[in-house]
N, C-alpha and C positions, 0 to 999 in steps of 0.2 A: 634326248635325240632320235628320231624317226629308225625305221629300221633298214631303208631304202640309204639312207642317210651311215647310217653303220655300214651297210655292205660297202658303199662308196668308199668309205675310210677305211675297213679291211683292205679293198682291192688297193688302194691307193700305197698304204704299207708293204702290204706283199708285192707289188711293183720295183716301188724303192728297193726293198730286199732284195730283190731278186735280179736288180740291174746294177744295183753296185756292187752284189757276188761275181757278175760276168763281166763286169770290169775290172775286177781284181784278178782276172788272168795275166793280164799283164804285168802288174808290178810280180805277183809271184813270181812270175816264169824270168823272170829279172833279177829278183832280189833274194831268193829263196837260197839259191846254188852259190850266192859268192862267199859264205864262211868257208866254203867244200874247195874254195881253187888251192891252197898247195895241196890236199889230199888226192886233187885230181891231177894237178901235175905231177905228181909221182907217177898214180897210177894208169896212168893213159902214156908217158914219157914224154909230156908235152913240153914247150916253152911257156915262160909268162906270155909271150906274145900270138900264142897259137890260144890259148884260153880267152885271151880279151878278145879271140875274135869271135870267139862262142859269143860273147853278148854284140858283136858288129854285125856278124852275119843274124843273128837271133831280130836285131831292130831293122838289119836291109828289107828284109824279107816285111816282118813286118810293114814297114812302108809300102813299099810295093802294094800287097794286099789290100791295103785299106783303099788303093784305088777302084778297088771293085765292090767290097763288103755293101758298102751304099748304094753304089749302082745295081746291085743285082739283089737288096733289102728292096729299093724302088720297082725294079721290075718283077721278084715272084714273090715279095711279101718279109716283114722282118721277123717270124718268126721260122721258117725255114731254114734261110742264112744261118742265123744263129743256131739252130738244131744242127744243120751238117757244120757246120765249122766247131761246134762241140765233139763230135766225133772224129773227126782229124786232130784235133789237139790229143783227144784220149791216146790216139795211137804214135803220135810223135810223143807224147811223153815216155808211152812203153818202150819206145823206139832207143828212147836218151838213157833211158835206164839199163837196157841190155848194151849198151854200146859198150866194147873194149880198146876202141882208138878211138883218135880226136877225129881221124877223118869221117867216120860213122857218127859220131858225135856231132862235129859241124854240119852233116845231112839232118840231121833230126831236127836240130837247134834251128834250123831253116823251116823245114815245116812245121814245127812249133810258132813260130813266127809268125805263118802264110794264117793259118788258124786262129791269133788267141787274140785279134784285134776284132773281132767282128761284134761281139757283146759290148764294148765300148764303143765301137762308131755305131750299130746298128741303136743303140739304147741312147743314145741324145736323140736321135731321129723320131724313136718313139716318144718318149718326153715333149716334142716339140706336136707331133702328131696330136699329142692327148690333150695338152696345155699350151696358154698363151700367155704372154705378159707375165707378171709378178707370181703367176703360179707357176708358171714352166721355171723360171728363176729358183724361188723355192723348191721345186723337186729336185732340179737339178743340182742345187747347194744340199740338200739333203744326200742325195745320192755320192757326190764327190764326199761330205763328209764319213758317210760308210766305207766307201773308195779308198778314204785316206787312210784305213787303219793298216791297209794291208801291206806297205813297203816299211813299216812300222813292226810288223808280227812277222813277217815275209823272215829277216834274215835270223830271229831267233828261233823259229823253227828251223831253219836249216841249219843253224849250229847245231840245234838238239841231236837233230837226224843225223849228221854227219860225228858228232861227238859217240851217241849211239850204236850207229849202223852202219855209217859210210855212205859216200853221195849218192852214188846210185838208189839209195833211199829217197833224196830230196829227190829225184824225180818220179820214184811211184808216187808217191805224194800228190806231184800233180796232177798223176793218171787219177788217181782216187778223186781228185776235187773237180775235175773234167767229169767225170762221173756224177757224182753230185749234183751238178750244176746241170747236165743233162738233165736228171731226176725232175728235178725242182723244174727246170725248163719246161719239159715234156708236160707237166703236170698244171701249171700256173703263168705260165709266159702267152697271154694273149696277142692277138693279131691286133695292129692297130693302123693297117691299112690296107684303105678297102680294094677291091678289083678294080673301080674305076678309076680311082686316083694312080695307080699304077703306071710306069714308063715302059716302054719297048726296049726289048733286050736285044738291040740290033748294033754293029758293028759302026754301020753310019751316023744313027742317032747318039751313040755313048760318044762317037767322036766330038761330035757336035755340040754334044753338053760340055765336054770337057774343057773342048776350046773355051767353052763361052765362061767358065767360072775361073780358069786357070788367066782367061785375061782379063780378068774384072779384077779394077785396080783396089775396090774395098776389100772385094775379098780378101785378095793378098796380103792389105794392110793390114787387116784384123786378125789372120789367120797367122801372119808373120809376127803380130803383135803375142798374142799367144805363146806361140812355139821359143821364140826369145827369153819373153819371163821363164817361160817353164825352163830352159836350158842353162838357164844361171844357178838355177836348184839341182837341175839333173847334171851338171857340172861335178857336183860333189857322189850324186849316188855312185856316177860313173866311176870313179876315183875311190870308192869308200875302201875298198880293200887296201890300196895305200895309205890311203889317211887315216883310215881304223887303227890299223895293226904299225905302220912305221911313224907317221908324227905322229900322234897320240897316245902310242905303248900300248896298247891293249888286246885284246886276243881272239881268237876266232869264232867264238861264243860271245863275243860283245859288241856285236855291231848295233845292237839297240842303243847305244851310248849315242850312236848319230841317227838314226832312224827315230827312235821314239821322240825324239824334241822337233825333229822336222817334218815329222808326220803329225804329230800334236798343232805345230803351227796351220799343215792344212785342214784340219779337223777346224781348227777355231775359225780361220779365214772363210771358212765355207759356210761354218753356222751364223758368221758376221754376215756373208750377203746374203742369207737366208733372210736371218732379221730386218736387214734393209729392204727386201725386195718390197713393192709395193710402196714404201714408206720415202725412197728417194729415186732420181733416177739413173737407169743404168751407168750414165758416163759421172754422173758422180760419185757413184761406187768406185768407179774405178779411178777416180783422182783420189778419193780417200786412200786408196790400195797404194797409189805412187809413194804415198805419205810413206808408208812401212815401208817398199822395197825399197826406196832411195836411202831413207834411214838405217836397215838392215845392211847393205852392201857398204855404205861408209864406215859402219864399225865396224863389218867385217873387214874392208882393207887397211884401217887403222888400229887395230887390234894385231893382224898376221906380219904387218910393216914392222911394230914397235914389239912386240914379244914373244915368248918362245909358246907356241898352242900347249894349252892342256886344258882340262874337263874342270869344270862347265864351260867354261868361257866362251872355246873354242866352238862349240854347235849352238850357241843362243842368239848370235846373230844369222845365223841357217833356218835356224828357227823362225825368227822375227821375218824372214823373206820370205821363207815360204807360207807366212800367214798372209801377208798383202798378194801374193802371187796368186793363191787359192780363193783371196777377197774379188781379182779381179776377174776371174777366169769365169765365173759362169755367164755373167754380165757379159764379156765380149762373146764368147761361143754362139749364147742366145742371140746375138747381133749378126753374126755372123750365118747361121742358121737361117737370116731371116733376107740375108741378100737374094737368095733367089727358094723362095716358098715351095715352088712345086718341082724342089729336088735337094730336097733337105736329106734326102740317104748318102746322095752322089758331093754335097757340100758337106756333110760331115765325115764321108771319105776323105775328102780332098785336105780338109783342113788336119785330119788325123794324121795322113801323108807328109804334107807338110812339118809339123811336129816331129812325126817318129824320124824319118830321115834328116831333121836337124840334130837328133838324140844319137840318128845313127855318127855322124861325124862327129858329135862331143865323143860318145865312147872311143871310137876308132882312133880319132887323131888328136883332137885340142884336150884330153884325159891323157893321153899316154906323154903330150909337148909339155903340159904342166902340176900332173899331180906330185911331182918330184919337189914341189915346194908351195907352200900353205900360202902365202905373199899372190904368188903367181893364179894358184887357186883362186884366191880374193879379186885380183885384176882382173879373171875371167867372166867372175860373178859379174860384178859390174860392169864390163864390157858389153856383156848378152842383154843388162837391163839397160842400158844406155841406147842399144840400137831397137829395144822393143820402144821404149819410148819414142823415140823418134817415128817408127813405125803409128803409133797411136795419135800423137800430133797429127801426122800426116792424113790419118783417116778425119780427124776432126776437122783440118781444112776441106779436107773435101768434103764433107758433109754439112758445110757450110755452118759449125756448133760455135756456140759465144764464147769466149775466151775463159769463162768463166767455171768451163769443164775441163777448162786443159788441167 
């Protein structure tokens, strides 16, 4: 192998690890503090509903800021947006750690949400800036594989910190993680959008571009499919404190019994997506994914309606579902980014906004309604999957693809 090829391979490995690390901020901000809910409720004199809103307010802020992350990166470059967002995330995490009232924590959780999504949104645009076709799918799958580890290890780390130091230490950990990512990004993160390709950051042009993207049926169907597939999985993440502690009768340090199998499925699905890249078409990859998704949702529903949930059977269908979800996600995401090639940052932002807004609804409204019953959780998963399938089929019809891709 030549020196130039070795250098390119090294840069690609570094970029993959760094983009995956930046994408991890979101899951760590959601999952690490979940084992601390009982301690936080007592320490902050908060109700369970108020604690649930610390997740909802984070997700709402996360989703709203997604409207701007990509547009800012289209105008000012990818690298500056990520660096500034990391500084804001560090400050917000310190604020969370120092909070002694639930109202203060809600404010700083909102600030965390405003800053945590830049790496994920801008990172997707950077991948598509640099690569096309199956190379882009392969790199996005690799990032997803590494990123997928975070929801599995985040609650485990959170449980250790909770037992050893209390809930404040969880947010100190997030601040330290932000500092490490800032240092690595400052040193290694390249700028992938040349000045000549940047878009003006002006109110009228932004409004026009937002209307253009949100008014596009193909974008809405593809981003809706991704968001709805993920919502079927995220319903269990948002319901984790009830599902793990009440339904599975596990302790606050045992969230890994849910997260490890589920995220192993994400890693496996992303691995399979990377292997299929360049061998079959993106639509065929999604067709395979639906076989896994519907099989998982059907098994999950039948099990929870017929039997009392127990380990490991209660989590294995969730792991199979997450495998199918991660198999489909890179292909559908790249199809979405290519709807408007000159505005990939904005498209990535709005795709993230659609997904995160739905996640906020799931966490704030759907999860409290259904988490009391494992049967209702299973029905929720299947419902979101069916809606996502309808969106995908509508896309295929609008794209005039042959029936075998369905």
